[in-house]
C-alpha positions in Angstrom: -46.3 -24.2 -38.7 -48.8 -27.1 -37.1 -51.7 -26.7 -34.2 -52.3 -30.0 -31.8 -56.2 -29.6 -30.5 -57.3 -32.7 -29.4 -55.8 -35.4 -31.3 -56.7 -33.1 -34.4 -54.1 -31.1 -36.1 -55.0 -27.8 -37.9 -52.9 -25.5 -40.4 -52.9 -22.4 -38.7 -51.3 -18.9 -41.1 -47.3 -18.6 -40.4 -46.5 -16.5 -37.5 -44.5 -13.0 -37.6 -40.8 -13.7 -36.7 -40.2 -12.5 -33.8 -37.3 -9.8 -33.4 -33.7 -10.8 -32.7 -32.2 -8.7 -29.3 -29.9 -7.6 -31.2 -31.6 -6.3 -34.0 -34.1 -4.7 -31.5 -31.0 -2.9 -30.0 -30.1 -1.8 -33.3 -33.5 -0.6 -34.2 -33.4 1.6 -30.8 -29.6 2.6 -31.0 -30.4 4.2 -34.6 -34.0 5.8 -33.2 -31.6 7.5 -30.4 -29.0 8.8 -32.6 -32.2 10.1 -34.9 -33.6 12.1 -31.9 -30.7 13.5 -30.3 -30.1 15.0 -34.1 -33.2 16.8 -34.4 -32.8 17.3 -30.6 -29.2 19.3 -30.8 -30.6 21.2 -33.0 -33.5 22.6 -31.6 -31.8 23.3 -28.5 -28.4 23.0 -28.4 -25.2 20.2 -27.3 -24.8 21.7 -23.9 -29.1 21.9 -22.7 -29.6 18.4 -24.6 -29.2 15.3 -21.5 -30.1 11.6 -21.8 -32.6 11.4 -19.9 -34.2 14.4 -22.3 -33.1 12.6 -25.3 -35.1 9.1 -23.7 -38.3 11.7 -22.9 -38.0 12.7 -27.0 -37.6 9.3 -27.8 -40.5 7.9 -25.9 -38.1 5.3 -24.2 -37.5 4.5 -20.8 -35.3 6.4 -19.0 -32.1 3.8 -18.8 -32.5 3.3 -22.6 -30.0 5.7 -23.9 -28.0 4.2 -21.2 -27.8 0.7 -22.7 -26.4 2.4 -25.8 -24.0 5.2 -25.1 -21.9 5.8 -22.9 -23.0 9.4 -22.4 -24.2 12.1 -25.2 -20.5 12.4 -26.0 -20.6 9.4 -27.6 -23.6 10.2 -29.7 -21.9 13.4 -30.8 -19.3 11.7 -32.2 -21.7 9.1 -34.2 -23.0 12.4 -36.1 -19.8 13.8 -36.3 -18.6 10.8 -38.2 -22.2 11.1 -40.1 -21.3 14.8 -40.8 -17.9 13.8 -42.3 -18.8 11.0 -44.3 -21.4 12.9 -46.0 -19.6 15.3 -46.9 -16.8 12.5 -48.5 -20.3 11.8 -50.6 -21.1 14.4 -52.1 -17.7 15.5 -52.6 -17.6 11.6 -54.7 -20.2 12.6 -56.8 -19.1 15.6 -57.6 -15.5 13.9 -58.7 -16.4 12.5 -61.3 -15.1 12.9 -64.6 -15.0 16.6 -65.5 -12.8 19.1 -67.4 -9.8 20.2 -65.5 -10.3 24.1 -65.7 -13.8 23.2 -64.0 -12.8 20.8 -61.2 -12.2 23.1 -58.0 -15.4 25.7 -59.0 -17.2 21.8 -59.5 -15.8 20.7 -56.0 -16.2 23.7 -54.1 -19.6 23.8 -55.3 -20.4 20.2 -53.6 -18.6 20.9 -50.4 -20.9 24.2 -50.1 -23.9 22.5 -50.5 -22.5 19.8 -48.5 -22.6 22.2 -45.2 -25.9 23.1 -46.4 -27.4 20.7 -47.0 -26.1 19.1 -43.4 -26.5 22.2 -41.3 -27.6 21.0 -38.3 -25.2 18.4 -38.1 -22.7 21.2 -39.0 -23.9 23.5 -36.1 -23.9 20.5 -33.7 -20.3 19.9 -34.6 -19.0 23.3 -34.5 -20.3 23.4 -30.7 -19.7 20.1 -29.6 -15.9 19.7 -31.3 -14.0 21.3 -28.0 -16.2 20.0 -25.9 -15.7 16.4 -26.3 -12.4 15.3 -25.5 -11.8 13.9 -28.6 -9.8 15.1 -31.9 -12.7 17.1 -34.3 -10.3 16.5 -37.2 -10.8 12.9 -37.2 -14.0 12.8 -38.4 -12.9 14.7 -41.6 -11.1 12.6 -42.7 -13.4 11.0 -45.6 -13.8 14.0 -47.0 -10.1 15.6 -46.3 -9.2 12.0 -48.0 -10.9 12.5 -50.7 -9.7 16.1 -52.0 -6.4 14.4 -51.5 -6.7 12.3 -54.0 -7.9 15.0 -56.0 -4.9 16.9 -55.6 -2.7 13.9 -56.9 -5.0 14.3 -60.0 -4.2 18.1 -60.5 -0.6 17.3 -60.4 -0.7 14.9 -63.1 -2.7 17.0 -65.4 -0.9 19.3 -64.4 2.2 18.1 -64.9 3.8 19.0 -61.7 6.2 16.7 -59.5 5.2 13.3 -58.3 8.4 13.7 -56.1 8.4 12.3 -52.8 8.4 15.9 -51.4 5.1 16.4 -53.4 3.6 12.6 -51.8 4.5 14.6 -48.6 3.0 17.9 -48.9 -0.8 16.3 -50.9 -2.0 15.5 -47.0 -1.0 19.5 -46.4 -2.8 20.3 -49.0 -6.0 18.4 -48.7 -6.6 20.4 -45.4 -5.9 24.0 -47.2 -8.3 23.2 -49.4 -10.6 21.9 -47.3 -10.0 24.6 -44.8 -11.1 27.6 -47.3 -14.6 26.7 -47.5 -14.7 26.6 -44.0 -15.5 29.9 -42.3 -17.1 30.9 -45.9 -19.5 28.0 -45.2 -19.6 29.1 -40.9 -21.2 32.7 -42.2 -23.1 31.5 -44.8 -24.8 28.3 -43.8 -24.8 28.3 -39.7 -24.5 32.6 -39.1 -26.8 33.5 -41.9 -24.9 36.5 -42.6 -26.4 39.5 -44.2 -24.5 40.4 -47.3 -23.0 36.8 -47.5 -22.3 36.9 -51.3 -24.3 33.5 -53.6 -22.8 30.1 -52.5 -21.7 29.8 -56.9 -19.6 33.6 -56.5 -18.0 31.9 -53.4 -16.9 28.5 -55.2 -15.6 30.2 -58.3 -13.5 32.2 -55.6 -12.4 29.5 -53.8 -11.7 27.5 -57.1 -8.9 30.4 -58.2 -7.7 30.5 -54.9 -7.1 26.6 -54.9 -6.0 26.3 -58.7 -3.4 29.3 -57.6 -2.2 27.7 -54.5 -1.9 24.2 -56.0 0.3 25.1 -59.3 3.7 25.2 -57.5 5.5 22.3 -57.5 6.8 20.9 -54.4 9.4 22.5 -52.9 13.0 20.4 -52.0 12.8 19.5 -47.8 16.0 21.6 -47.7 16.3 21.6 -43.5 15.7 25.1 -43.5 12.2 26.3 -42.6 11.8 28.9 -39.4 11.1 26.4 -36.9 8.7 29.0 -35.3 7.9 26.3 -32.6 11.2 27.4 -30.8 10.8 31.1 -30.8 12.2 33.0 -28.6 9.7 35.9 -28.7 6.7 33.9 -27.9 4.0 35.8 -25.6 4.1 34.7 -22.2 1.4 32.0 -20.8 -1.5 33.6 -19.3 -1.8 30.8 -16.9 1.3 32.3 -14.7 -0.5 35.3 -14.4 -2.6 34.1 -12.5 -0.3 32.1 -10.5 1.6 35.4 -10.0 2.6 38.4 -7.5 -0.7 40.2 -5.7 0.8 43.2 -7.4 -1.1 42.8 -10.5 -4.0 43.5 -10.5 -7.3 41.6 -9.7 -9.4 42.0 -12.6 -5.9 40.9 -14.9 -5.2 37.9 -12.4 -9.1 36.4 -12.3 -9.3 37.2 -16.7 -5.7 34.7 -16.5 -7.3 32.0 -14.0 -10.6 32.6 -16.3 -8.5 31.8 -19.5 -7.1 28.5 -18.0 -9.7 26.4 -16.3 -11.9 27.4 -19.0 -9.7 25.8 -21.5 -8.8 22.8 -19.2 -12.9 22.4 -17.7 -15.1 23.9 -20.2 -17.1 26.9 -19.6 -20.1 24.6 -17.7 -17.3 22.8 -15.4 -15.5 26.0 -14.4 -16.9 27.1 -11.0 -16.5 30.7 -10.2 -15.1 29.4 -6.8 -12.6 27.9 -8.8 -11.5 31.1 -10.2 -11.2 32.7 -7.3 -9.1 30.3 -5.9 -6.6 30.2 -8.8 -6.7 34.4 -8.8 -6.8 34.6 -5.6 -9.2 36.7 -4.9 -12.7 36.5 -3.1 -15.6 35.0 -5.2 -17.7 38.6 -5.0 -14.3 39.9 -6.6 -15.6 37.9 -9.7 -19.4 39.1 -9.6 -18.1 42.4 -8.9 -16.1 42.8 -11.6 -17.2 41.2 -14.7 -20.9 40.5 -13.3 -21.5 37.2 -13.9 -19.5 34.2 -15.3 -20.8 34.8 -18.7 -19.7 37.8 -18.6 -16.8 37.0 -17.9 -16.1 34.0 -20.7 -16.8 37.6 -22.8 -13.5 39.7 -21.5 -11.9 36.8 -22.0 -12.4 36.3 -25.0 -12.1 40.2 -26.1 -8.8 39.8 -24.0 -7.8 37.1 -26.5 -8.4 38.8 -29.8 -6.8 41.8 -28.7 -3.4 39.8 -27.4 -4.0 38.5 -31.0 -4.1 41.4 -32.7 -1.2 43.3 -31.2 1.2 39.7 -31.9 0.0 40.3 -35.5 0.8 43.9 -35.8 3.9 43.8 -34.5 5.4 40.4 -36.6 4.0 42.2 -39.9 4.7 45.7 -39.2 7.4 47.5 -41.5 6.1 45.2 -44.3 4.8 47.1 -47.7 3.9 44.1 -49.7 0.4 42.2 -48.4 1.7 38.4 -49.6 4.7 39.5 -46.3 2.5 40.9 -44.2 0.4 37.2 -44.9 3.0 35.3 -44.6 4.5 37.0 -40.9 0.7 36.7 -39.4 0.5 33.3 -40.7 3.8 32.2 -38.5 2.5 34.4 -35.4 -0.8 33.2 -35.0 1.3 29.8 -35.2 3.2 31.6 -32.1 0.2 32.3 -30.6 -1.3 28.6 -30.7 1.3 27.9 -29.6 1.5 29.6 -26.2 -2.2 29.6 -26.0 -3.3 26.4 -27.4 -6.7 26.7 -25.5 -8.2 29.9 -26.9 -9.5 27.4 -29.4 -12.3 25.8 -26.9 -13.1 29.0 -25.3 -13.8 31.3 -28.2 -16.2 28.3 -29.5 -17.4 27.6 -26.6 -18.4 31.7 -26.4 -20.1 31.5 -29.9 -23.0 29.7 -28.4 -22.9 30.3 -24.7 -22.7 34.5 -25.4 -23.4 33.9 -29.5 -23.2 38.3 -29.9 -19.8 38.1 -28.3 -18.2 34.8 -29.8 -19.7 35.8 -33.4 -18.2 39.5 -32.8 -14.4 38.0 -32.4 -14.6 36.1 -35.7 -16.6 39.5 -37.5 -13.9 41.8 -35.9 -10.9 40.4 -37.4 -12.8 40.0 -40.5 -13.8 42.6 -41.3 -10.3 44.8 -41.1 -9.1 42.0 -42.6 -10.8 42.1 -46.2 -10.3 45.5 -46.0 -6.7 45.1 -46.1 -6.8 42.6 -48.9 -8.7 44.9 -50.9 -6.5 47.6 -50.5 -3.7 45.5 -51.7 -6.0 44.2 -54.8 -6.5 48.1 -55.9 -2.8 48.5 -55.5 -2.3 45.8 -58.0 -0.3 43.2 -55.1 -2.8 40.7 -55.5 -5.3 39.2 -57.5 -8.1 38.2 -55.5 -11.9 39.3 -57.0 -14.3 38.7 -53.8 -11.8 39.9 -50.3 -14.4 39.2 -48.0 -14.2 35.6 -49.6 -10.5 35.5 -49.1 -10.0 36.8 -46.0 -13.3 34.4 -45.0 -11.0 31.4 -46.1 -7.4 32.8 -45.4 -9.2 33.0 -41.2 -10.4 29.2 -42.3 -7.0 28.3 -43.2 -5.3 29.9 -40.1 -7.9 27.9 -37.8 -7.5 24.3 -39.2 -3.5 24.1 -39.9 -2.8 26.1 -36.7 -5.1 23.1 -34.9 -3.4 20.4 -37.2 0.0 21.9 -36.4 0.5 23.9 -33.6 -1.7 21.9 -31.1 -2.9 18.7 -32.0 0.7 18.0 -33.5 -1.4 16.0 -36.5 0.9 17.5 -39.1 5.0 17.7 -38.8 5.7 20.9 -37.9 8.7 21.9 -40.0 7.8 20.7 -42.9 3.5 21.4 -42.9 4.5 25.5 -42.0 6.8 26.2 -45.0 3.8 24.1 -47.2 1.0 26.2 -46.0 2.7 29.8 -46.6 3.8 28.4 -50.2 0.3 27.4 -50.7 -0.8 30.8 -49.3 1.3 33.1 -51.0 0.7 31.0 -54.4 -3.2 31.2 -54.1 -3.4 34.8 -53.1 -1.6 35.8 -56.6 0.8 37.4 -55.1 3.1 39.6 -58.0 6.6 39.8 -56.6 8.5 37.9 -53.7 6.9 37.8 -50.6 9.7 36.8 -48.8 13.7 36.2 -49.4 14.5 33.2 -47.6 12.6 30.4 -45.9 12.6 32.0 -42.6 12.1 35.8 -42.7 9.8 38.2 -44.7 10.8 40.3 -46.7 10.9 43.8 -44.7 11.1 47.4 -46.6 14.8 48.9 -47.4 13.4 52.2 -47.7 14.7 53.6 -44.3 17.9 52.7 -46.1 17.7 54.3 -48.7 18.6 57.5 -49.2 
């Protein structure tokens, strides 16, 4: 560079390049994402506002609005990074390895990834049902990798590569991911006392996966039980809020709250709106439940009670544990078909009223593990760690119920039957769990003389 002075010319040192507006914008955007990740981890998604983010990043109050439409968009980008981080760790575990150690290595990598990305995992779990977008989209990179492993497993095992097998690979990949989900929640997020070491968990999940994948693809016979058309579905609870005044006020309030919490979320639902829908004075809500948080806790307790009762009715009379699991899975899908909003409600409760929200899962998991342990002692199942298996099966029901019955991301007939076969094989059932595609096997003891 040259500079002219009084008719003369002298050399000067080159000036530093001026950043272009686009590069400055990218740098600011990356800074906001980095600061948001830490801020969400410390304070939680619901407590952080965009002005909070601007102050933490030492930027003008309007800076976040120049790059993001809202914190929901920030979540979507961070969640995408979470799924990609899981996929990258899984990619490193997909190198050359003995087939017999493949799934142990895969689940070890997945559990390590959940732990390493703990802050993003917590953010994903808190906000996945609060942002109005499908929570499964950000996990597609890791599910795609698992699908590749399913294909490789089938080839190594000499299993069918027919069209039905190709169709079920996607469902199997989601099954494999879902097995690791609740063990990671209880271990990495909740730090549950007495949680099994990750090596033990990985081994148990690997054994389940190997058994579950070790069955040939089923022909698409079209004889699957259409559980979503069942005439025995529980009545949607929001109908009670509009029912006759003869229904007790507390029941109408609970039904109205469940409907509004599912539709609008906890933060945007007001006590007045609940009271109007329930046809009671505003004061009645406080009189019965004390606060909106107290009402949310009671709604969650009610959901749990209704689910447990429905599953108990479905499993009544079944002796073999694999048949109980099959009937319970179908009952859970029926429950979700009638009340899909329970996902959002229970998840928000986990962060709004943490004790009650987590107790929802704990109260389901403890008897579940006890039932599996009893079946194992009776020689009905091959699980070595009933507690880990219970966590894995809760994750299986959670994700496949979401994808099949709520979001419609998987085709119901095919997906339900694939999951049922995966569950039965993964448990290592020592006799048939059900005698036909549509009905679990029930006890014949009463007919015997």
